[in-house]
C-alpha positions in Angstrom: 69.1 123.3 146.8 72.4 121.9 147.7 75.2 125.0 147.8 78.0 124.5 145.2 81.0 125.9 145.7 82.9 127.8 144.4 80.3 130.6 143.8 80.9 132.9 140.6 80.1 136.9 141.2 82.6 138.4 138.6 80.1 138.8 136.0 81.4 142.2 135.4 84.4 140.4 134.1 82.6 137.7 131.9 79.8 135.7 131.9 79.2 131.9 131.1 77.7 130.9 127.8 74.0 131.0 128.3 72.7 127.1 127.6 70.2 128.7 124.9 72.9 130.7 123.5 74.9 127.5 122.9 72.3 125.6 121.6 71.7 127.8 118.5 75.4 128.1 118.2 76.4 124.5 117.8 75.1 123.6 114.4 77.2 126.5 112.9 80.3 124.9 113.7 79.9 121.8 111.9 76.8 121.6 110.0 76.1 125.3 108.6 80.0 125.8 108.3 79.8 127.8 105.1 81.6 131.3 104.7 78.8 134.1 105.1 80.6 136.1 102.1 80.2 132.6 99.4 76.5 133.6 99.1 76.8 132.0 95.5 75.9 128.3 97.0 73.6 127.0 99.5 76.5 126.4 102.6 77.4 130.3 102.2 73.9 131.4 101.7 72.4 129.5 104.9 75.3 131.1 106.9 74.6 134.5 105.5 70.8 133.9 106.5 72.3 133.5 110.2 74.4 136.4 110.2 71.4 138.7 109.1 69.2 137.4 111.3 71.5 137.9 114.2 72.1 141.7 112.9 68.4 142.3 113.6 68.4 140.9 116.8 71.2 143.1 118.0 69.4 146.1 116.1 66.3 145.6 118.0 67.9 145.6 121.5 69.5 149.2 120.6 66.3 150.1 118.5 68.5 150.6 115.5 68.4 149.5 111.8 70.0 146.1 111.1 72.3 147.9 108.6 73.6 150.1 111.0 75.1 147.1 113.0 78.9 146.3 112.1 80.4 143.0 113.6 83.7 143.3 115.4 85.6 141.1 117.6 84.4 142.8 120.8 84.1 146.1 122.3 87.7 146.5 122.4 87.9 146.7 118.5 84.6 148.6 118.3 86.3 151.4 120.5 89.1 151.4 118.6 87.3 151.9 115.2 85.0 154.6 116.6 87.9 156.9 117.9 90.8 156.2 115.3 88.3 156.1 112.6 86.4 159.1 113.4 89.8 160.8 113.9 90.7 160.0 110.4 87.7 160.7 108.5 86.8 163.7 110.3 90.5 164.9 110.3 89.7 167.9 107.9 86.3 169.1 110.4 89.0 168.9 113.4 91.3 167.3 115.9 89.7 167.3 119.2 88.1 164.6 121.4 86.1 164.5 124.6 86.2 161.7 126.7 86.4 161.0 130.4 88.9 159.8 133.3 86.9 157.0 134.3 86.5 155.0 131.1 87.7 151.7 130.2 91.4 151.2 129.0 90.1 150.6 125.5 89.1 154.2 125.4 91.7 155.9 127.5 95.1 153.7 125.4 93.2 154.6 122.1 92.8 158.3 123.3 96.5 158.3 124.6 97.7 156.9 121.1 95.8 159.7 119.1 97.7 162.3 121.6 100.5 160.8 120.3 99.4 161.3 116.7 99.0 165.2 117.6 95.3 165.0 118.3 93.8 167.0 120.7 91.8 164.8 123.7 90.2 166.4 126.8 89.8 164.1 129.9 86.3 165.1 131.8 86.2 164.8 135.5 83.6 162.9 137.9 81.9 163.5 140.7 82.2 161.3 143.9 79.7 159.1 142.0 81.5 158.7 139.3 79.2 160.8 137.3 80.0 163.1 134.2 78.4 166.5 134.0 76.7 167.2 131.0 77.5 170.6 131.2 81.0 170.0 131.8 80.7 168.0 128.3 79.3 171.0 126.5 81.9 173.7 128.3 84.8 171.4 126.8 83.3 171.5 122.9 85.6 173.9 120.7 85.3 174.4 117.1 87.5 171.5 116.6 85.5 169.2 118.4 84.5 165.9 116.2 83.7 163.4 118.6 82.2 163.0 122.4 83.1 159.3 123.7 81.4 158.6 127.3 80.9 155.1 128.7 77.4 153.8 129.1 77.7 152.0 132.6 80.9 151.9 134.4 82.6 148.3 134.7 84.0 149.0 138.6 81.3 151.0 140.1 78.4 150.3 138.1 77.4 154.1 137.6 75.2 154.7 134.4 76.0 157.9 132.6 73.3 160.6 131.5 73.4 159.4 127.8 70.7 161.3 126.6 71.3 164.6 128.0 75.3 164.3 126.7 73.5 163.0 123.2 71.4 166.1 123.4 74.5 168.4 123.9 76.3 166.7 121.2 73.8 167.1 118.7 73.3 170.7 119.4 77.2 171.1 118.6 77.0 169.2 115.4 79.6 166.5 117.3 79.7 162.8 116.9 78.5 161.1 120.3 80.4 157.5 121.0 79.4 155.3 123.9 81.2 152.1 125.3 78.7 150.3 126.2 79.9 146.8 126.8 78.7 146.7 130.3 75.1 147.9 129.7 73.9 146.4 126.7 71.9 143.5 128.0 71.8 144.9 131.8 70.3 148.3 131.3 67.6 149.6 128.4 69.7 151.5 125.7 67.9 153.3 122.9 70.4 154.9 120.2 68.0 157.0 118.9 66.4 158.6 122.3 69.7 159.2 123.8 71.4 160.3 120.6 73.9 158.2 119.8 76.1 158.0 116.7 78.3 155.4 117.5 78.1 152.5 120.0 80.6 149.8 121.2 79.4 146.4 123.0 80.4 142.5 123.4 79.0 139.6 123.6 80.6 137.7 126.5 79.4 140.5 129.0 75.8 139.6 128.2 75.7 135.7 128.4 77.3 135.4 124.7 80.5 134.0 123.5 83.8 135.4 123.7 85.5 137.1 120.6 82.3 138.9 119.2 81.1 142.1 119.5 79.5 145.4 117.4 79.5 148.6 116.7 76.6 150.6 116.0 77.1 153.5 113.3 73.9 155.9 112.8 73.0 156.4 109.2 72.9 154.5 105.7 76.7 155.8 105.1 79.0 154.5 108.0 82.1 155.4 106.0 81.0 158.8 106.4 81.5 159.1 110.2 84.2 156.6 110.6 87.4 155.0 108.3 88.2 151.5 108.7 91.0 150.9 110.5 91.4 147.3 109.2 91.8 146.5 105.4 91.3 143.3 103.3 87.8 142.5 101.6 85.5 145.0 102.4 83.2 143.2 104.7 80.7 145.2 106.8 79.9 147.8 104.4 83.9 148.5 104.0 84.4 149.4 107.7 85.1 146.2 109.1 87.1 143.2 106.9 87.4 139.4 108.1 85.7 136.3 107.3 82.6 136.3 109.4 82.7 134.4 112.9 79.6 132.9 112.0 78.7 130.8 115.3 79.8 133.9 117.8 77.5 136.0 116.0 74.8 133.9 116.3 75.8 133.8 119.8 75.7 137.4 120.0 72.3 138.0 118.6 70.2 135.0 120.7 72.0 136.7 123.7 70.8 140.0 123.4 67.3 138.8 122.3 67.2 137.0 125.5 68.6 140.0 127.9 65.8 141.9 126.2 63.2 140.2 127.2 64.4 139.0 130.7 66.1 142.0 131.5 63.6 143.8 133.9 62.9 140.7 135.9 66.7 140.1 136.4 67.4 143.6 137.5 64.4 143.4 140.2 66.1 140.1 141.5 69.5 142.0 141.3 68.5 145.1 143.1 66.8 143.4 146.0 69.9 140.9 146.4 72.8 143.7 146.4 70.8 145.7 148.8 70.3 142.7 150.9 74.3 142.4 150.9 75.4 146.2 151.3 72.8 146.5 154.6 74.3 143.3 155.7 77.7 144.3 155.3 77.0 147.7 156.7 75.7 146.0 159.9 78.2 144.0 160.6 81.2 145.4 159.4 82.1 149.0 160.5 83.1 151.9 157.8 81.6 149.9 154.9 81.5 152.2 151.8 79.2 152.3 148.6 81.1 153.4 145.6 79.3 154.5 142.6 76.0 156.0 142.3 73.4 154.8 144.9 70.7 154.6 142.3 71.8 155.5 139.1 73.7 151.9 138.8 73.9 148.4 137.3 71.4 146.4 139.4 73.9 143.6 139.4 76.9 145.8 140.6 78.1 146.3 144.3 81.4 148.1 144.7 82.0 148.6 148.2 85.1 149.5 150.6 85.9 147.6 153.5 88.1 150.4 155.6 91.3 148.6 157.1 91.2 145.5 155.5 93.3 144.7 151.9 90.8 143.6 149.4 93.4 140.9 148.3 93.6 139.6 151.4 90.1 139.4 152.0 90.0 137.6 148.4 92.5 135.3 149.5 90.1 133.7 152.2 87.2 133.8 150.0 89.1 132.1 147.1 87.6 128.5 147.7 84.4 130.0 148.1 83.6 133.2 145.9 85.0 134.6 142.8 85.3 138.4 143.2 87.3 141.2 142.3 89.4 144.2 143.2 88.5 145.9 139.9 88.5 145.7 136.4 89.5 142.5 134.8 91.6 144.2 132.0 93.7 145.7 134.9 94.1 143.3 137.3 97.9 142.7 136.7 98.8 146.1 137.4 100.0 147.0 140.7 98.6 150.8 140.4 95.7 151.7 141.9 92.3 151.9 140.2 92.1 154.9 137.9 88.2 154.9 138.3 88.2 154.9 142.3 91.0 157.4 142.3 88.8 159.7 140.1 85.9 159.5 142.6 88.4 161.0 145.4 89.0 157.5 147.2 92.2 157.4 148.7 95.5 154.7 148.1 94.2 153.1 151.4 90.1 153.1 150.1 91.2 151.9 147.1 92.7 148.8 148.1 90.2 147.9 150.4 87.5 148.1 147.5 85.6 144.9 146.4 83.3 144.5 143.3 80.6 142.0 143.6 79.3 141.3 140.2 76.0 139.2 140.4 74.6 137.1 137.8 71.7 134.9 136.3 73.1 131.9 137.6 73.4 133.2 141.3 70.6 132.1 143.8 69.4 133.2 146.9 71.3 130.7 149.0 74.5 131.8 147.2 73.8 135.3 148.3 73.0 134.3 151.9 76.6 132.3 152.0 78.1 135.3 150.4 77.2 137.4 153.0 78.2 135.4 155.7 81.6 134.3 154.4 82.4 137.8 153.5 81.4 138.8 157.2 83.2 136.1 159.2 86.4 136.8 156.7 86.4 140.7 157.6 86.1 140.1 160.9 89.3 137.5 160.8 91.1 140.0 159.2 90.0 143.0 161.3 90.8 140.8 164.4 94.8 139.9 162.9 95.3 143.5 162.0 94.3 144.5 165.6 
C-alpha cells in the first residue's frame, strides 16, 4: 500500500461523505428533484417517499419512532430549538435549565442568551476526566427546573456521559432531558428509550453524511408539547421546523446512519487498537505525555493528549504537510482563549496549549497510523531539542 499524504486525522471536526452515501444522494439533485411538500404529483411524491425513508433510518439508529424525528440544518439548529423552544413552551412551569461547563458552544451560547432573557441556568462542573456526576444533576434540580442538557460525548476529549443515569434522574423529577449527541450518534450506541432521553440533537457531517443536515429527536406524539418552534413559515416538520426540505441531504443522513449502525462495532474495535498503539508509543518516546478525557468511557476514535513543554501550534506546524490534526474544537479554533473543556478538567494554560486532538476515521489505515506515530515523535523531539 502506497502512503498518500497528507493524512486526515481531524474526524471530530468533520468527516468526508462516504461514497455509498454520495451514491444514493446524487439522483435527488437533478432527477428526483421535486419539492417533498408537493405530494399532489409524482415529482413531489417521490421526494416525499425518500424523506420518509430517511426518517425511518434515523429513527432506527436511535430506537425511536419515525414521527419523533424532526429534520434540521444540523446539531447547532437542533440545540437552539431544544433549549429556546423548551424555555418558551414550558415558561409557565419554570425558568431554570441545567447544563454543563464542557458543552459545545451551540449549547453554552444559547444558554447565555437565555440568561439575557431572564432565565436561570446552572452550569455543572466535571471531574478530571470530563465526567458529569448524576448526583450533581439531581442536586441542582429545583421546582423551577424545566430542562437538563448534557452532551452525549465530548467533542474535544471524547468522554462519554452517563446518559442513562441522568435520564433516570430527569424522569424521577419530571424534567425534560436533552443531549447534544453530534459526536456520539454513529460512533457509540444511543438508545433514547433505554437512556430516558426526551430531546436529542445530531448532525450528518459527523458520521460520514453531508454537511448542512441534521435532526432533532422529540419524544412522543406531540412535539409542540415539549418545544415551541423558533422559525416560522409553512408548518413543516409537524410545525416545529419550517422550510423546504433538503431532500439530498436528508437522504444522505439516513444512509449514513444506516451504514454507521451496521459497521460501528467493527470500526470501534479498530479505532481502540490504533489509539492505544498511538498513546503507548507517545508515552514511551516523549516524556510526560498526558491523556485527556476518561481512560475507558470515551469515543473509540478520539485521542487527546498533552505534550508538556511543546506548544501544540508549533507541533501542528511541523505536521502540516503530513497530518491534519487539531488543537481543539473546530468551532473555536479562531479563538486565542484556552479551551474551556481542558480548563474545566483542571489543566493549566500551559498544559492546554500543549494539547493535540487526534480524531481517527473510516478512511484511515494502519500504515497511516504508524506514519503518524513516527512523525509526531520525531517532530516533538525536534521541538524539545529546540526549546532546550
